[in-house]
N, C-alpha and C positions, 0 to 999 in steps of 0.2 A: 504495499499499499503505499503511494508516494503521494505527500500532501504537497500542492503547489500553490505559492502566494501571489496574487497578483499587485503591481506597485499602486493600482488605483484602487484597493480594496483592503480595506482594515479589518482584518478577523479578531475577534475578542480574545484574549489569552485564554478565557474560561473555556470558551467553546473548543478552540485548538487543543487544551489540554484533556478534556473530556472525549475527543476524537481519538487521542493518541493513547488514553487509557483504555478505551473500548478495543481498540488495535492490538493492545499488547495483552490483552486479560486472558486470552486463551494459551497462551504458551510462552515461552520466554525465548523461544526461536522467532517469533513474530516481533519482540522488543527488539532482540537484536538484529534483524534485518531491516527493521524501520530505523534505527540509530545509523545503520551503515548508510541508507540509501537516501535517507532526508536528512539534511544538516540541521533544518530549522526543529525537528523531532528529537535531535541527538539527547540533549540533556534530562528531557521527560522519560524518554525511552530507556535511558541508562537507569533512572529512579528504578523502574521494574528489575532491571536485570541485578541490581546491587541491593534492593531490598532484605532479601534473605540470604545472609551469607552462612554457611556452612566451612565448620573449622576440619579440614579432613587431613591425613598425612601429606606430607611434602610430597611424596612421589608421587600422588595422584593428581596434582595440581599445583600451579604456582601459588608460593607464600601468600597468604592473604595479607600478613604483616606487611610484607615488603611491598605488594601491590598499594596498599593504601597509604603507606607512608611517603610514597610520591604521587600520591593523586589525594591532596587534601580537600579539594573541592568536592571530591566525589562522597566524602564520608558521609554528609549529610542525609543521603540516599539510605544509610541503612536503618533498617527496623527491626531485625531480628538477627540474632547469633547463637548458633546452634553449635552443639559440642556433642560427639557421640563415642561411645563405646568406654573401654579400658584406657587409661592414662598411656600405654605402651602406644596405644594408636593415634595419640594426638601430636599435632604437630611440634616442632621443638621450640617456636616461638607463641605458643597458644598463649601466654600470659601477655606478652606485648601485643599482640593482636586485639584480646579484649580490653584491654585497658585503653586503646588506641582509639577503638570503635563505641566503646561503651558511653553513653551520653544521655540526655535527655529523651523520654519516649523510646527508649530502645529495650526489647525483650530479650533476655537470654534463656535459652532451651537447654536444658540438661536431659538429654535423650542416651537412656541406657548406661549411664555412668555409676561409678561408686562416687558418692558424695565425700567420703573421705578422701579422693584424688584432689576433688574441688578445694579442699581445706588445704592442700599443699602448694597451691597458687598464690601468688602475692599480688593478685589483682584488684584493681580499684573497684569494688562493686558498690559503693554508696551513691553512684550515679544511675542504676537502672531503675525502671520503672514497673517493668515486669518480670516475672519469672515464671517459667512452665519447666514442670520435672515429672518425665515419663520413662515408664519403664528402667528406672534407677533403683539403686541398691544403697540402703543408708540404716544406720540407727537413730533413734530419737537424738540422742546426745550430738552425733553427726550433722543431723540437719539444722538443730539449733543453733548450732556453733557456726554453721555456713550462714545461714539466714540472719544473724546476728551482724554480719558484715553489710547487710543493705541498711539503708536508712532512707530512701526516696520509694522504696518498695510501694506500688499501689494496685497490682493485680499478682495474684499467686494462684496459679492452677497446677492440680495435680489430680490429672484426667484418667479415666478407665482406661485409656490404650496403656497397653503394658501388661499390667498395670505394675506400679511401685513395688518393692520388697523391703518390707521392716525385719531387721535383724536385731537380735540381743547382744550387745557387746560382750567380751568378756574382762572382767575384773572391775575394779571400782569406776564408778561415775563423777564426773564432776557437776556442779552447780549449772544449770543452763544459763546463758547471757539472757539479759533484758533484752527484747526486740524494740526499736526505736523507730517502726515504721507503722502507719496506720492504714489499713488494706480499704480499696473501694470495692473489690471483686475477691472474692474468693471460691474457687472450685476443687472440691475433696473427694476423691474416689478412695474408697478403702483399700489398705494395702493387701497384696497377696499375702497367704501363709496365715498362722495361727492368730497372730496379735496386729492391731492398726495402732496409726497414731494418736488417735483419739482417747485410746485408753492407756496411753503412759501418763505417769503420775506428775510430770511436769508440763502435762499439756495446758491445764487449767492457768497456769502463770506465766507461760510465754506465749502460744498461738493465741489465746482467746483475748487478751487484751490488745491486741492487733485488728482485730474483727468488731469491735463494738460499733464503727460508725460504717459498715457494709453498705453497697448500694445494690449490690448483686451476688446472689448466693446459688452455687450450685453443689448439690450432695446427692451422691450415690449409696445408698444404705442396703443393709441387708440383716437378717436377725441378728448376727454376732455384734454389731457394732452399733446397733440403734440407740443405745443409752448415748455413747459417745456422739454421734448426731444431734441428738435433743439437746447435749450441754452446748452444742454449735449454735444451735438456732436460738436457744434462750438467751443468749449471750449478745445476739444481734437483732432479735427480733424487733427491735423498737425503731431501727434504723432501716434495715434493707426494703427496699421497693421492689425488688423482683426475685423470687424464690422459685428454684428449678430441682424438684426430688425426684430421683428415679431409684427404684426398686428392685435390687437384683432378685429377689426371691420370686418374683412374679413379673415376669419381661413385658407382659401386656398391660400392666399397671403404672401409670407415670404419671405426674401431674407438673403444671407450670402454672403458678399461683403469684398473681399481682397483690402486693400489700398495700394498702393505704391507709 
């Protein structure tokens, strides 16, 4: 698709942006082609190509850190940074890449990672506003310690994809840190295995204080963790405006409730 501009016709920027967004919405190949053939569309098309950054082993693609280090003007397009798998599969410059690209409105996705490996990073997490944890492994203590490094977090998502796995650490546990962010949206799906985070003894004085002003809440529940879910709901019921409940034990039963 090639957009041609007439010197006698002024096309509103909002309209051209919508046209470019529509043209790029189907695939990244379309965005790449559009950026190559239409000079006027390049910046907008690049935004679609760079919106979601995946940190992969260096041998699979060019280093993300090296690319953006020399392309300052492109960093503004990044909206999501995703990290996958065990630490051995991470790029060597993972720390630098996350710190370089992390900023306001950027979401971090931990997909299939061990949270204890995230704790080994010296990354500055304080600027991230969104966090999605899926298919990952952690103890309650590790999760609290990592979340304690966020201060601007507005959305925390622990969805059903995966799901996450809660493990019981060996040895003495330390007192979890106080979390210094206030969530606007929280999505919690109970972990796989015999226990879930909402049953942890420190859950009430770590996670619960962060959800008292929620605007949107999604909970996936079953018979095992119903008590924990009710604790979450009781904590935020005065503020939440949009509640989505999903019941494992009966897949045909689900509710979407708006509270006024």
